[in-house]
N, C-alpha and C positions, 0 to 999 in steps of 0.2 A: 732138890734141884728143880723139879717140875713146878713146884709151888713158887719158887723164885722167878722162873721164866714167865709164869702166868702173871705174877705181880708186876714184873718189869714191863710186860706188854700192856696190861690193862690198868696199872696203877691202883690196885685194889686197896692197899693200905691208905694211900692218899685220899681215896674216895670213901674211906671208912666202911668197907664192905669186905666180903669174903667169897670164896668159890661156891659154897653151899647156897648162900643168899642169891648169888647171880644165877645159878642153875635153876633155882625155884622161880626166880623172876622170869627167866627165859621160857620155862614151861608154862607159866601163867599167861605170858604174852601170846605164846603160840596157841593156846587153847581159845583165847578170845578172838583170834583172827584166822583160825584154821578153816573157817567156813569158805574162805576164798578158794580153797582146793576143790570144793564142789561147785561153787557158784560160777567161777570164771570159765571153766570148760563148758558149762551149761549155756552160758551167754554167747561165748565166741563160736561154739559149734553151730549156732543158728546162722552164723555168717558163712557157713559152708566149710569151716575148718574141722579137721579131724579131732574128735573128742579126746582120744587117748594121747595124741601128740600135744594138745593144748594142756592136758593135765600134767604131763611131764614138763612142758615149758613153764607152766605156772610154778611148780615146785622148784625148778632150777633157777628161774629168774628171782624168786623170793630168796633162795639160798644165796645167790650171788650178791644181791643187794644187801642182805643182812651181814654177809661176811665182809664186804667192803666197809659198811658202816661200822661194824664192830672192830675189825682189825686195823683200819686206817683212821677213821674219825673217832673211834673209841667212845661211841654213844650207845646207850641201851635202847636204840630205836630200830624197830623191825620194818622190813619192806616187803611188798608183794604187789602184784598187779592191782591197780586201784579200782574201787567201785565207782561207778559213774562213767569213767573213761572207757571201761570195757563195754558198757551199755551203749555209749556214743559210738564206739568203734563198730559195733554190730548193727544197731538200729538206725543210727544217724548216717554213718559214712557208707557202709556196705549196702544195707537194705534200703536206706532212705535216699542216698545220693547215687547209688548204683555202681560204686567203685568196687574193684575186687578186694578181697581180704589181703592179698599180697601187696596191693598199693597202699592199703590202710596201714599195714605193718611198716611200709616205707615211710609213711607220714609220722608214725610213732618214732622211728629211728631218727629222722631229721629233727623232730621236736626235742628228742633227748640230746642230740648233738648240739643244737642251738643252746639248750639249757646248760650244757657242759661249758660252752664258750662263754656264756654269760657269767658262770661261776668263776672261771679262770680270770676273766678280765674285771671281775667285781662290779658288773653292771647291774646285778640282780637287786641290790639295795635301791638303786635309783628307780628301777621299774616298780618294785614293790611300793615304794613311797609315793610314786606318781599316780597310782590307781586309787581313786577315792574309796574310803571304807564302805560306803553305801553300795557301790558296785560289787565289791568283794562279797558282801553279805548277800546281795541278791543272787549272785552267781552260785554261791554255796547252797542257798535254799533252792534255787532252780534245779540244780543237779539232784537234790533230794526229791523234789516233785517229779522229776524225770524218771528216777528209779521207782517211785511209787506208781507212776503210770504203767511202767513196764511190768511191775509185779502184779498189778491188778489185771492187766491184759493177759499175761501168761497164765494166770489162774482162772481166767474166764469170768472174773468178777465184773470187769468192764468189757463190753463188746461194741462192735461197730453198729451204727444205726444210720440209715439213709436220711432220716428226717432231722435228727438231732446230733449227728456225727458219732456220739457215744451214748451208751445206755447201760443199765444194770443187767448183768448176765443172770444165768440161772444158778442161784445160790444153793440149790439142792444137789448140784453136781458134785461128785467126790472131790474133784480138783479144787473147786472153790472152798469147800468145807475144810479140806486139809490145809490149804494155804492160810485161811483165817485162823484155824486152830494153831498152826505153827506160829503165826504172828502174835496171837494172844499169849501163848506159852513163853515165847522169847521175851516179850515185853515184861511179863510178870517176873520171870527169872532175872532179868536185868535189873528190875526195881529191887528185887531181893538180894542183889549183888552176888549172884551165883556165877562163879567163874566158868567161862565157856558157854554162856547162855544161848548164843546164836547157834553154835554147833550142836548143843543138846536139842534145841528146837528142830533143827534140820534132820538129825538122826532119829529123833523121837517120832516125827511124822512119817519118815521113811519106813521105820520098823512097824508102826501102826498100820500103814497102808499094806505092807507085806502080810501082816497077820489077817487082815480083812480081805485079802485077795485082790487088791487093787494095784499091786506092784510086785515085781519079781526080784528075787535076790540073785545078784550076778556073781557072788563070791566075796571073799574077804581080802585075801592077799595073793600076789603073783609077782612075777618079774615085771619091771616097768614096761609099758607099751613103747613102741618105736616113736621117736621124735622126728623121723625122716620126713613125714608129710608137711611139717611146718618149718623145719630147720633150714635156715638160709633161703627161705622162700620169699622174702620181702622184695618188692618191686620198687626200687629207688627211682627209676625213670618215670614210672606211672605216678609216683607221689609228687613229681615236680609239675604236674598239670596246674595251670593257673588257678582253677577253681579249688584246688586242694590246699592253697595257701591258707585259707581260713580254717581248714581242718588242722593243719600243722600248728597254726596259732592257737587254736582251741586246746589241743593237746598240751602245748607248751604253757599256755596261760594258766590252765587249771592245775597242772602239775606244779608250776612255780609257786602259786599261792597256797595250794594244799600242803606242799612240802614245807614252805616257810612257816605257815601257821602251825603245823604239827610240830616242827622242830622247836619253836619257841614255847608252845604250850606244854609239850612234854618236858622240856628242859626246866621250865618254870616250876612244874610240879615236883621235879626231882632235885631242885635246888642246884642246878648245873649252870645257871647264868652267872656272869662275873659281877663285880661290884657296880658296874655301870648298866646292868640289866641286859647285857649283850651275850650272845652265845659264842664262846670260843670255838675255833675250828669250824665255823659255819660253812666256810668254803669247802672244806673236805666233806662235810655232811651233804652239801648240795651236789658236789661232784659224785659222791656215792650214789645219790638218787638218780642223777642223769646218766651215769655209767650203767646202772642197773636197767634203766629204760632202753638204752641202746642194746644191751645184751639180751633183754627180753624180746625186743623186736627181731633180733637174729634168731633166737630160739623159737619164736612163734607165739608171742602173747602181747597184749596191749600194754599201755604205759605202766611201769612199775613206780610206786611212790611210797612215801613214809606213812605208816599207819598210826592213827591216833590211839588205837588199841594198845599201843606201847605203854600208855599210862597205867595199864593194869600191872605190867611188870615193874614199873617205877613204884607203884603203890606197894608192891611186894618186896621192895628193897633194892631193885636193880639200879645200879649207878654207872656201870661201865659197859664197854663194848662186849664183854664176855656174855652179857645177857643176849645181845643180838646174835652172837656166834652160836649159842645154844638153840635159838630159834632156827638158825640156818640148818643145824644138824637135824632138827626135828622135821623140817621141810624135806630134807634129803631122805629121811626114813619114810616119809609119807609116800615116796615114789612107789613103794611096794604095796600100796593100798588102792591101786587103780580099780580093781573090781568093785570095791566098796563105793568109790566115787561114781562109777558108772551105774550103780544101783539107785542113785539119788534122783528122783523125778523132779521135773520143773516146778511142780506145785510145792514141793518141800523147800526149795530155795526161794520161792516167791515170798514166803513169810519173812525170811531173812532180809530180802531186798526192801520190803516194806518197813522193817524195823530200822534199817540203815537210813532210809528216807526220813524217818521221824527225827533221827539224830541230826541230819544235815539241815532239815527244814527249821530246826531250832534257831538257826542264825537270824531268822526274821525278828526274833525278840530283841535283837540288839540294834535294829534299824531305828533311825530318827524319824518316827512317824509324825512328829509335830511340825516337821519341815517338808512340805509337799515336793519341793525341788529335789529332796533326797529320797523321799518315800516313793514317789512315782517311778523313777528308774529302777528301784529295788523290785517293785511289783512287776514291772514290765519284763525285766530280766528273768525273774523267778517264774512267771507264767509262760513266757515265750518258750522256754525249754521243753516242758512237757507237751505244750500245744502244737509246737512245730516239730516235735520229736528230734530236736537238735540242740546240743549244747552250744555249738558254734553260732547258730542263729540267735540264741538267747543272749550270748555275750555281745554280739554285734548290735542288737536292738537296745541292749542296756547302755552301751556307750553312746549310741546315737541319741537316745532319749535324754541321757544325762547332759550331754553337750547342748542339745537344742533347748531344753527346759531352763538350764542355767542361763543361757544367752538371752532368751526371751524374757526372763525374770529380772534382767538387769544385773545378774551376778556373774558376769563373764570372768571376773577376777578369781572365781572359784575354780576355773579351769586351768590346767597346766598344759604345756605343749604336747605331752604324751597323749592325753585324753583327746585333745583337739585333732591331732594327726590320726589317731585310731578311729575316731568318729567319722572323719572325712573319708578315710579309706574304706570303712564299712559301708558308708552311704554310697560311695562310688561303686562298690561291688554290687549292691542291690540295684542301682540304676543302670549300670552298663554291662555287668557280667552275668546276671541271672536271666 
């Protein structure tokens, strides 16, 4: 009876899979992305948020997103608070622009709500198709470089310098050594295709630091911490400040393209696309993502998005939403490992950030470097993010440079209305609002 109910819900026979395969796929996916349980609270706590509450919000938001994706959209795609956007939340919006973390959560909620509306009214395809590929590549790479800068800064590998702005830190310091060791180990394990390479690297460095007396063990398991410090703390009124519009747009823009790219990429690897190369039920998948972002903002975490690590589960045979449901259950179980998460030092997660940066910066390889009108905006968008410490500013400068260079090169026909409007709006912001 139970087997029939599961098959009716997830269409296991139709997708030529079974419960055992889906469970193994779910465990595999979880192991590849479980690092977010440690990394997200570490990053958002620097914005002044309660570490324990963010830990709980991270697990719950991921579970909610995975459950919606699995039960409603029936895809083996896992969700959790996204890397890059959590860093922008803390270092760009709160520490950089001076907004409260409550207002930043409000911006996350509004971006998720707009994303939800775009999915309902099917405007998402028009937006995705309107943005040039070169800009998308530059933005993805820029987020990677932004993460790399944060990782190097947190580990003390890159430090401030009055004469040159940045300089090499003291590599003999334990934090720098542990961060580099973690990065080397994670990269090597990933090359060797070891499942859970990132999590192994984080935990390995943490344990080593404990053994050498550079870190303290806070415990293994306990009841989950209280989520009260962040639950329903979002400031929707504060998020409506005019200057916050670019922040809301940045959250929305990055989530939209990150999700769409991940969905298509994962579906292609799993053979889930239809005969026309399109993803069935993409509207449901998009609404699952946007709904999880809104739920995450209410719980107390940055934007929730689809994870490319889902390809690990796909490679293990996952083909239905049961895989995502298994990931959700594992995130809920993780709620009881808060002491372990609290024992993870920042330098242990720095290596993971640096490795994720490598993956994201790889999009530069797909840029058209033979055409300077495409290549220049890619480089500007990619470099602007780490150097301005803002994803929003990088996106804005990317659009402005793309429109200006194409126009001056006599290739105005390459521009579409969406790019022109956005470039003008961003230029107006810099000229009149900054």
